[in-house]
C-alpha positions in Angstrom: 0.7 -14.3 4.6 2.0 -15.6 1.3 5.1 -18.2 2.0 8.4 -17.1 3.2 10.2 -16.0 -0.6 6.9 -15.5 -1.9 6.1 -12.1 -3.8 2.6 -10.5 -2.6 1.0 -8.6 -5.5 2.3 -5.1 -6.6 -0.6 -3.0 -5.2 -1.8 -0.2 -7.7 -3.1 2.8 -5.6 -2.7 4.4 -2.2 -4.7 6.7 -0.3 -3.3 10.5 -0.1 -3.7 10.4 3.6 -3.3 7.3 5.5 -0.9 4.9 3.1 -3.7 2.0 2.8 -2.5 0.1 -0.9 -4.8 -1.1 -2.4 -5.1 -3.7 -5.8 -8.5 -2.3 -7.4 -8.8 -0.4 -10.7 -12.1 0.1 -10.3 -11.4 2.3 -7.1 -8.6 4.4 -8.2 -10.1 8.1 -7.2 -11.9 7.5 -5.0 -12.1 7.6 -1.8 -10.5 5.5 1.0 -12.5 2.8 2.8 -10.5 2.8 6.2 -12.2 3.5 9.2 -10.0 4.6 12.0 -11.0 2.7 15.6 -13.2 5.2 16.5 -15.6 4.3 12.7 -14.8 7.8 11.6 -13.4 7.7 7.5 -10.2 8.2 5.8 -10.3 11.3 4.1 -8.1 10.6 1.5 -8.1 9.7 -1.9 -7.4 6.6 -3.8 -4.3 7.7 -5.3 -2.9 5.9 -9.2 -0.2 4.5 -8.7 -0.2 2.3 -11.9 3.4 2.8 -12.9 6.9 0.2 -12.8 8.3 2.3 -11.3 6.2 3.5 -8.6 6.6 0.3 -6.1 9.7 -1.1 -4.8 9.3 -4.3 -3.3 10.2 -4.1 0.6 13.9 -5.2 1.4 12.6 -6.1 5.2 10.2 -9.1 3.7 11.6 -9.4 0.7 7.9 -8.6 -0.2 6.2 -11.1 1.3 4.0 -9.1 3.3 5.7 -10.5 6.7 5.3 -13.2 8.1 2.6 -16.2 9.6 2.6 -14.4 13.4 2.7 -10.8 12.8 3.3 -8.4 9.3 6.0 -6.7 7.9 6.3 -3.1 10.0 8.4 -1.6 6.9 5.6 -2.2 4.6 2.4 -3.0 6.9 1.9 -5.9 4.7 2.3 -4.7 1.6 5.4 -6.5 0.7 5.9 -3.4 -1.5 7.1 0.4 -0.9 5.9 3.9 -2.3 8.9 5.0 -3.4 7.2 7.6 -6.6 8.7 10.5 -6.0 6.7 13.4 -3.8 5.8 16.6 -5.9 5.4 19.2 -3.0 3.9 22.8 -3.4 0.9 21.1 -5.5 
């Protein structure tokens, strides 16, 4: 975790199923790499989140992702929240 008051890097993608954030441009539109405890792969895709207004700094951890003991429960340790409006019916 970054030291207190230090922002983590802003993610650029998020899985369409599990919500895992990503930081690598070449993985956008590719399959999510997350696996559950049984080894089953997530069925989601890494959706692009490149717009500046797609993310907001997590207010709970001030963008640090948590403290040295644990990840922030609100942002899952990312330090950022996905705030892009969802489109229903697609």
